[in-house]
C-alpha positions as CSV (number, residue, x, y, z in Angstrom):
1,M,-31.7,-98.7,-6.5
2,P,-28.5,-98.6,-8.4
3,S,-28.2,-100.6,-11.6
4,N,-26.3,-100.9,-14.9
5,G,-23.1,-102.1,-13.1
6,I,-23.0,-99.2,-10.6
7,N,-22.2,-100.6,-7.2
8,R,-23.9,-99.5,-4.0
9,R,-20.8,-97.7,-2.7
10,S,-20.5,-95.6,-5.9
11,W,-24.2,-94.8,-5.9
12,L,-24.2,-93.7,-2.3
13,Q,-21.1,-91.6,-2.7
14,N,-22.7,-89.9,-5.7
15,M,-25.8,-89.2,-3.7
16,L,-23.6,-87.6,-1.0
17,Y,-21.1,-85.6,-3.0
18,G,-22.4,-85.4,-6.6
19,T,-25.3,-83.7,-8.4
20,G,-27.6,-86.5,-7.4
21,A,-27.5,-85.6,-3.7
22,L,-31.0,-85.6,-2.2
23,V,-32.3,-82.1,-1.3
24,G,-35.5,-80.7,0.0
25,L,-38.2,-79.4,-2.4
26,N,-37.5,-75.8,-1.5
27,A,-34.7,-73.7,-0.1
28,A,-36.2,-73.8,3.4
29,S,-36.2,-77.6,3.6
30,P,-33.3,-79.4,5.4
31,I,-30.6,-81.1,3.3
32,V,-30.8,-84.9,3.5
33,R,-27.6,-86.8,2.7
34,A,-27.1,-90.5,2.4
35,A,-24.1,-92.1,4.1
36,P,-21.2,-92.5,1.7
37,I,-21.0,-96.2,2.2
38,S,-23.2,-98.9,3.7
39,P,-22.3,-100.4,7.1
40,K,-21.8,-103.7,5.3
41,D,-19.4,-102.3,2.7
42,K,-15.8,-103.1,3.1
43,I,-13.3,-100.3,3.6
44,K,-9.6,-100.2,4.4
45,V,-6.9,-97.8,5.2
46,T,-4.6,-97.1,2.3
47,K,-2.3,-94.4,3.5
48,L,-1.2,-92.4,6.6
49,E,0.5,-89.1,6.3
50,T,1.8,-86.5,8.8
51,F,2.3,-82.8,8.4
52,V,4.5,-80.6,10.7
53,L,3.7,-76.9,10.5
54,K,5.9,-73.9,11.1
55,N,3.9,-73.1,14.3
56,S,4.7,-76.6,15.6
57,W,1.1,-78.0,15.0
58,V,1.2,-81.6,13.9
59,F,-1.5,-83.1,11.7
60,V,-2.2,-86.7,10.7
61,K,-4.3,-87.6,7.6
62,I,-5.6,-91.2,7.1
63,S,-6.8,-92.2,3.6
64,T,-9.0,-95.1,2.6
65,D,-9.9,-97.0,-0.6
66,A,-13.5,-95.5,-0.3
67,G,-12.2,-92.0,-0.9
68,I,-13.0,-91.0,2.7
69,T,-10.2,-89.3,4.7
70,G,-9.8,-88.5,8.4
71,W,-7.8,-85.8,10.1
72,G,-6.4,-85.4,13.6
73,E,-3.8,-83.4,15.5
74,M,-1.0,-84.3,17.8
75,L,1.3,-82.8,20.4
76,K,2.9,-79.5,19.2
77,D,6.0,-80.0,21.3
78,D,8.4,-82.7,20.0
79,A,6.5,-82.2,16.7
80,K,8.9,-84.2,14.5
81,A,9.0,-87.1,16.9
82,C,5.2,-87.3,17.0
83,A,5.0,-87.2,13.2
84,A,7.6,-89.9,12.8
85,G,6.0,-92.1,15.4
86,A,2.6,-91.9,13.8
87,L,4.1,-93.0,10.5
88,E,5.4,-96.2,12.2
89,V,1.8,-96.9,13.4
90,G,0.8,-96.6,9.8
91,D,2.4,-100.0,9.2
92,Y,-0.2,-101.5,11.5
93,L,-3.2,-99.6,10.2
94,I,-2.7,-99.9,6.4
95,G,-5.0,-102.6,5.0
96,K,-7.3,-102.6,8.0
97,D,-10.9,-101.4,8.4
98,P,-10.7,-98.0,10.1
99,R,-14.1,-98.2,11.8
100,P,-13.4,-100.3,14.9
101,V,-11.8,-97.2,16.5
102,V,-11.6,-98.4,20.1
103,H,-10.1,-101.7,19.0
104,H,-7.3,-99.8,17.1
105,W,-6.7,-97.6,20.1
106,Q,-6.1,-100.6,22.2
107,A,-3.9,-102.2,19.6
108,I,-1.8,-99.1,19.2
109,H,-1.4,-98.6,22.9
110,R,-0.9,-102.2,24.0
111,G,1.1,-103.1,21.0
112,A,4.0,-101.0,22.3
113,F,6.1,-102.4,25.2
114,Y,6.8,-98.8,26.5
115,R,3.5,-97.0,26.9
116,G,2.3,-93.6,28.0
117,G,4.1,-90.3,28.1
118,P,3.4,-87.3,25.9
119,I,4.8,-88.6,22.6
120,K,3.3,-92.1,22.7
121,S,0.0,-90.7,23.9
122,A,0.0,-88.0,21.2
123,I,0.5,-90.6,18.5
124,S,-2.6,-92.5,19.7
125,S,-4.5,-89.2,20.1
126,G,-4.0,-87.9,16.6
127,I,-4.7,-91.2,14.9
128,D,-7.8,-91.7,17.1
129,Q,-9.3,-88.4,16.0
130,A,-8.7,-89.2,12.4
131,L,-10.3,-92.7,12.8
132,W,-13.4,-91.1,14.5
133,D,-13.5,-88.6,11.6
134,I,-13.6,-91.5,9.1
135,A,-16.1,-93.5,11.1
136,G,-18.5,-90.6,11.3
137,K,-18.1,-89.9,7.5
138,C,-18.7,-93.6,6.7
139,Y,-22.1,-93.4,8.5
140,G,-22.9,-89.8,7.6
141,V,-23.1,-88.7,11.2
142,P,-21.0,-86.6,13.6
143,A,-18.7,-88.6,15.8
144,Y,-20.7,-87.8,19.0
145,K,-23.7,-89.7,17.6
146,L,-21.5,-92.8,17.5
147,L,-20.5,-92.2,21.1
148,G,-24.0,-92.1,22.7
149,G,-24.7,-88.3,22.3
150,P,-25.9,-85.8,22.2
151,T,-26.0,-84.5,25.7
152,R,-26.0,-80.9,24.6
153,D,-26.1,-78.9,21.3
154,K,-23.6,-76.1,22.3
155,A,-20.6,-75.7,24.4
156,F,-19.8,-72.9,26.9
157,V,-16.5,-71.3,26.0
158,Y,-13.9,-69.1,27.5
159,G,-11.5,-66.7,25.7
160,V,-11.5,-62.9,25.3
161,P,-14.7,-61.4,26.7
162,D,-16.6,-59.3,24.2
163,K,-20.2,-58.2,23.4
164,V,-20.2,-59.6,19.9
165,T,-19.7,-63.2,20.8
166,G,-21.1,-62.9,24.3
167,V,-18.0,-64.6,25.8
168,R,-18.1,-64.0,29.5
169,A,-15.3,-66.2,30.8
170,M,-11.6,-65.9,30.6
171,K,-8.2,-67.1,31.9
172,V,-5.1,-65.1,32.8
173,G,-1.7,-65.8,34.3
174,P,-0.4,-64.7,37.7
175,T,0.8,-61.4,36.1
176,A,3.5,-59.2,37.6
177,A,6.5,-57.2,36.4
178,R,8.2,-60.5,35.7
179,K,7.6,-64.2,35.7
180,A,7.7,-66.3,38.8
181,F,11.3,-67.4,38.5
182,K,12.2,-67.9,42.1
183,Y,11.7,-71.0,44.3
184,A,10.2,-68.7,47.0
185,E,9.0,-65.4,45.7
186,G,8.9,-62.5,48.1
187,S,6.1,-60.2,49.1
188,K,6.7,-57.7,46.3
189,F,6.0,-60.3,43.6
190,V,3.0,-61.7,45.5
191,G,1.7,-58.2,46.0
192,E,1.9,-57.3,42.3
193,V,0.1,-60.5,41.3
194,V,-2.7,-59.9,43.8
195,E,-3.0,-56.2,42.9
196,R,-3.2,-56.8,39.2
197,F,-5.8,-59.6,39.5
198,G,-7.8,-57.4,41.9
199,A,-7.8,-54.6,39.3
200,L,-8.9,-57.0,36.6
201,R,-11.7,-58.3,38.8
202,K,-12.9,-54.7,39.4
203,K,-12.7,-53.9,35.7
204,M,-14.6,-57.1,34.6
205,G,-17.0,-57.2,37.5
206,D,-18.7,-60.4,38.7
207,D,-20.4,-61.0,35.3
208,V,-17.1,-62.4,34.0
209,D,-15.6,-65.6,35.3
210,I,-11.8,-65.4,35.5
211,G,-9.5,-68.4,35.9
212,I,-5.8,-68.1,36.8
213,D,-3.4,-70.4,35.0
214,F,-0.1,-70.8,37.0
215,H,1.1,-72.9,34.0
216,G,3.1,-75.2,36.3
217,A,5.8,-72.5,36.5
218,V,5.2,-71.4,40.1
219,Q,7.0,-73.4,42.7
220,P,4.9,-74.8,45.6
221,T,6.4,-72.4,48.2
222,T,5.0,-69.5,46.2
223,A,1.8,-71.2,45.0
224,S,0.8,-71.9,48.6
225,V,0.9,-68.1,49.3
226,L,-0.7,-67.0,46.1
227,I,-3.8,-69.3,46.3
228,K,-4.7,-67.8,49.7
229,E,-3.9,-64.2,48.8
230,L,-6.0,-64.3,45.7
231,E,-9.1,-65.9,47.3
232,P,-10.8,-62.6,48.1
233,Y,-11.1,-61.8,44.4
234,R,-13.0,-65.0,43.7
235,P,-11.0,-66.7,40.9
236,W,-13.1,-69.2,38.9
237,F,-10.4,-71.8,39.3
238,Y,-6.6,-72.2,39.8
239,E,-5.1,-74.0,36.9
240,E,-1.9,-76.1,37.0
241,I,-0.8,-74.5,40.2
242,I,2.4,-76.6,40.0
243,Q,3.9,-79.2,37.7
244,A,1.7,-82.3,37.6
245,L,4.6,-84.7,38.1
246,N,4.1,-84.9,41.9
247,V,0.4,-85.3,42.5
248,D,0.8,-85.5,46.3
249,V,2.1,-82.0,46.4
250,M,-0.8,-80.7,44.3
251,A,-3.2,-82.5,46.6
252,D,-1.7,-80.9,49.7
253,L,-2.1,-77.4,48.1
254,A,-5.6,-78.2,47.1
255,K,-6.5,-78.7,50.8
256,K,-5.4,-75.1,51.5
257,T,-8.0,-73.3,49.4
258,H,-11.7,-73.4,48.7
259,I,-11.1,-72.3,45.1
260,P,-11.3,-75.3,42.7
261,I,-8.0,-76.6,41.3
262,A,-7.9,-77.5,37.6
263,T,-5.2,-79.6,35.9
264,G,-4.7,-82.0,33.0
265,E,-2.9,-80.4,30.1
266,R,0.2,-82.4,31.0
267,V,-1.5,-85.5,32.3
268,F,-1.8,-88.5,30.0
269,L,-4.3,-91.3,29.6
270,K,-6.8,-92.6,32.1
271,W,-4.1,-93.8,34.5
272,G,-2.7,-90.3,35.0
273,F,-6.2,-88.9,35.7
274,R,-7.0,-91.7,38.0
275,E,-4.3,-90.6,40.4
276,I,-5.5,-86.9,40.2
277,L,-9.0,-88.0,41.1
278,E,-8.1,-90.5,43.8
279,K,-5.8,-88.1,45.6
280,K,-8.3,-85.2,45.2
281,A,-5.5,-83.1,43.6
282,A,-8.0,-81.3,41.4
283,M,-11.8,-80.8,41.0
284,I,-11.7,-79.8,37.3
285,L,-10.0,-82.0,34.7
286,Q,-8.4,-80.4,31.6
287,P,-7.3,-83.3,29.3
288,D,-6.0,-82.3,25.9
289,V,-7.5,-84.3,23.1
290,N,-4.2,-84.0,21.2
291,Y,-2.1,-86.0,23.8
292,A,-4.3,-87.3,26.5
293,G,-5.5,-90.2,24.3
294,G,-7.8,-88.7,21.7
295,I,-11.6,-88.8,21.7
296,T,-11.7,-92.4,22.8
297,E,-9.7,-91.7,26.0
298,L,-11.4,-88.4,26.8
299,K,-14.7,-90.1,27.0
300,V,-13.3,-92.7,29.4
301,I,-11.7,-90.0,31.5
302,A,-15.0,-88.1,31.6
303,G,-16.7,-91.3,32.9
304,M,-14.1,-91.7,35.7
305,A,-14.5,-88.0,36.6
306,E,-18.2,-88.2,36.8
307,A,-17.9,-90.7,39.6
308,Y,-16.0,-88.0,41.5
309,Y,-18.5,-85.2,40.5
310,A,-15.6,-83.6,38.6
311,P,-16.3,-81.8,35.3
312,L,-14.1,-81.7,32.1
313,A,-12.8,-78.4,30.7
314,P,-10.8,-79.6,27.7
315,H,-7.4,-77.9,27.1
316,N,-7.0,-76.5,23.6
317,P,-4.3,-74.0,22.5
318,N,-4.1,-75.7,19.1
319,G,-5.8,-75.9,15.7
320,P,-9.1,-76.9,14.1
321,C,-9.0,-80.7,14.6
322,S,-8.2,-80.2,18.3
323,L,-11.2,-77.9,18.8
324,A,-13.6,-80.0,16.7
325,A,-12.6,-83.2,18.4
326,S,-13.0,-81.5,21.9
327,L,-16.4,-80.4,20.9
328,Q,-17.4,-83.9,19.8
329,V,-16.5,-85.0,23.4
330,A,-18.4,-82.1,24.9
331,A,-21.5,-83.2,23.0
332,C,-21.5,-86.7,24.4
333,I,-20.6,-86.5,28.1
334,P,-22.8,-85.3,30.9
335,N,-20.0,-83.5,32.9
336,F,-18.7,-81.0,30.4
337,M,-17.9,-77.6,32.0
338,V,-16.3,-75.3,29.4
339,Q,-14.2,-75.3,26.3
340,E,-11.0,-73.4,25.7
341,R,-11.7,-71.7,22.3
342,G,-8.4,-72.0,20.5
343,D,-6.6,-69.1,18.7
344,R,-6.6,-70.0,15.0
345,E,-9.4,-72.5,14.7
346,H,-10.6,-71.2,11.3
347,D,-7.3,-70.6,9.5
348,L,-7.0,-74.1,8.0
349,L,-10.6,-74.9,7.3
350,A,-12.4,-74.8,4.0
351,E,-15.4,-73.4,5.9
352,P,-15.4,-71.8,9.3
353,L,-17.0,-73.3,12.3
354,P,-20.3,-71.8,13.4
355,P,-19.5,-68.6,15.4
356,V,-19.8,-68.3,19.1
357,R,-23.0,-66.7,20.2
358,D,-24.0,-65.7,23.8
359,G,-20.8,-67.3,25.1
360,Y,-21.6,-70.7,23.5
361,R,-20.1,-72.4,20.4
362,P,-22.5,-74.7,18.5
363,I,-21.4,-78.3,18.3
364,P,-20.4,-79.2,14.7
365,T,-23.0,-81.4,13.2
366,G,-21.3,-82.4,10.0
367,P,-20.1,-86.0,9.6
368,G,-17.0,-87.1,11.6
369,L,-15.4,-84.2,13.3
370,G,-17.7,-81.9,11.5
371,I,-15.0,-79.9,9.7
372,T,-13.3,-79.9,6.3
373,I,-9.5,-79.2,6.3
374,D,-8.2,-77.0,3.4
375,E,-5.2,-79.0,2.3
376,N,-3.8,-76.2,0.3
377,R,-3.6,-74.1,3.4
378,I,-1.9,-77.0,5.2
379,D,0.7,-77.2,2.5
380,E,1.4,-73.5,2.7
381,E,2.1,-73.8,6.5
382,I,4.4,-76.8,6.4
383,G,7.9,-76.0,7.7
384,E,10.4,-76.3,10.5
385,P,8.7,-76.2,13.9
386,R,9.7,-73.7,16.5
387,E,13.2,-74.2,18.0
388,Y,13.7,-75.8,21.4
389,L,14.0,-72.9,23.8
390,P,14.8,-73.4,27.5
391,Q,13.9,-70.6,29.9
392,Y,16.4,-69.0,32.3
393,D,16.3,-66.9,35.4
394,P,17.7,-63.5,34.2
395,D,19.3,-62.9,37.6
396,D,21.5,-66.0,37.9
397,G,21.1,-67.9,34.6
398,S,19.6,-71.0,36.1
399,V,17.0,-73.0,34.1
400,V,13.4,-72.4,35.2
401,D,9.9,-73.6,34.2
402,W,7.9,-71.8,31.6
């Protein structure tokens, strides 16, 4: 028991971080760590910071008077707007206990007269991740343990198939000599896409699952042809076959194929996913934890999806917080399907995540999100985000989707 004027918080923090940390009697024994603060101890937010990186990733850091910090990520498009918006929310958070995370999610969402959309949702998402990071660190447990988990201890992933990691699932675009620029592509384009996917299927065999990501850049007139022509080669799923702005069109296309439709990377909050489910526009949901509402909202979306027997395959082309937060969700929901791996998940971490083995990534078991951000590396990457680049049809100069 602490004495001589040392308060409980200081003692517990020393037990966790200092030389007095409890360890096993020998090297084979598991490390036992005390929570950094007691559930009865007071804690308040003291600072909220945002960081825009040169690759357009946006991070938020929340600091507390207990010395505990939380990290999260936000939408990489409109990076500066997301960073500035999060700083405005800091005026609400500073001085408050960070641990009632769902309460803060509701306050941030409902405190704004204009709600939803990618930027507003991204602000909530990044802050939500950081608050769960803090809450887990306060209690010395991974976030998923505060969310009812675990439902699993590792997550199936897709990426680049290889024998070292055992990854056996991947995703490609509808590749041809050029992108799908036209409103109604002809037989040459369709034939090239089908031929190339058929060759990939032959090369990979049936041991590798291959999804096709249309990326919302294919118009419905072309998508309706492609989804039928590609069926003989057994795609794992068709992703974002069209823009998600008109769910009725997506639902009509879904009726024309037996291949599962996946969507969600540009759908926001529970209300957007409700329409997808109700109209049977997709059977696989792909919310992005950086702008679909954070960990709090992804767990709600998963619950809604379970009622429709729909799994979650979280979208993630981003950084370490995005991946770690997605894995915390995977660990506490029953209807998780697969996790997109991310491309630079280790670059900004003080210690890398456990490696993928046999096609599965272990769920991080450290407190909070289970990762430690290397702030020096963050500082080195700060800079102007990528420029705004519309895409054009090279034939006539008209603006096209990308």
